[in-house]
C-alpha positions in Angstrom: -0.9 -14.6 3.2 -2.2 -11.5 1.5 -4.9 -11.1 -1.1 -5.1 -9.1 -4.3 -7.3 -6.4 -2.7 -4.5 -5.6 -0.2 -2.0 -5.4 -3.1 -4.3 -3.1 -5.0 -4.7 -0.8 -2.0 -0.9 -0.9 -1.5 -0.3 0.1 -5.2 -2.7 3.0 -5.0 -1.2 4.3 -1.8 2.3 3.9 -3.2 1.4 5.9 -6.2 -0.6 8.7 -4.5 1.5 8.8 -1.3 -1.2 10.2 0.9 -3.8 8.1 2.8 -6.9 10.3 2.4 -6.6 10.9 -1.4 -5.7 7.2 -1.9 -8.7 6.1 0.1 -11.0 8.4 -1.9 -9.5 7.0 -5.2 -10.4 3.5 -4.0 -13.8 4.5 -2.7 -13.0 3.3 0.9 -12.6 4.9 4.2 -9.1 6.0 5.3 -9.4 3.7 8.4 -10.1 0.8 6.1 -7.1 1.7 4.0 -4.9 1.9 7.1 -6.2 -1.4 8.4 -5.6 -3.2 5.1 -2.0 -1.8 4.8 -1.3 -2.8 8.4 -2.6 -6.3 7.7 -0.4 -6.6 4.6 2.7 -5.4 6.5 1.9 -7.9 9.3 1.5 -10.8 6.9 4.8 -10.0 5.3 6.5 -9.1 8.6 7.8 -6.0 6.9 7.4 -2.2 7.0 6.4 -1.1 3.5 6.1 2.6 4.1 7.7 5.4 6.1 5.9 8.6 6.7 7.8 11.8 5.9 6.1 15.2 5.9 2.7 13.6 5.7 3.6 11.5 2.7 4.0 7.8 2.6 7.2 6.7 1.0 8.2 3.2 0.2 10.9 1.4 2.2 13.3 -0.8 0.5 10.9 -3.8 1.1 8.1 -1.6 -0.2 9.9 -0.9 -3.4 10.5 -4.6 -4.0 6.9 -5.4 -3.4 5.8 -2.5 -5.6 7.8 -3.8 -8.6 6.4 -7.3 -8.1 2.8 -6.0 -7.6 3.0 -3.9 -10.8 4.1 -6.9 -12.7 1.1 -8.9 -11.4 -1.2 -6.0 -12.2 -0.1 -5.8 -15.8 -0.2 -9.6 -16.4 
């Protein structure tokens, strides 16, 4: 199972779309961000991002999780 911190990191990366700026916004190292995203994807057995031209874009599964995580964030 995943934890809220992983979802928070996921949300920031999904919004910013680039790992280094997302990591800076979170105050963490980019390797930590990558490790946490990998852990989340592994726990869900799903690829949440694809990388296109240096940007991270949500996959279909990523879009679904993003909508759910935003609901949780605003609750």
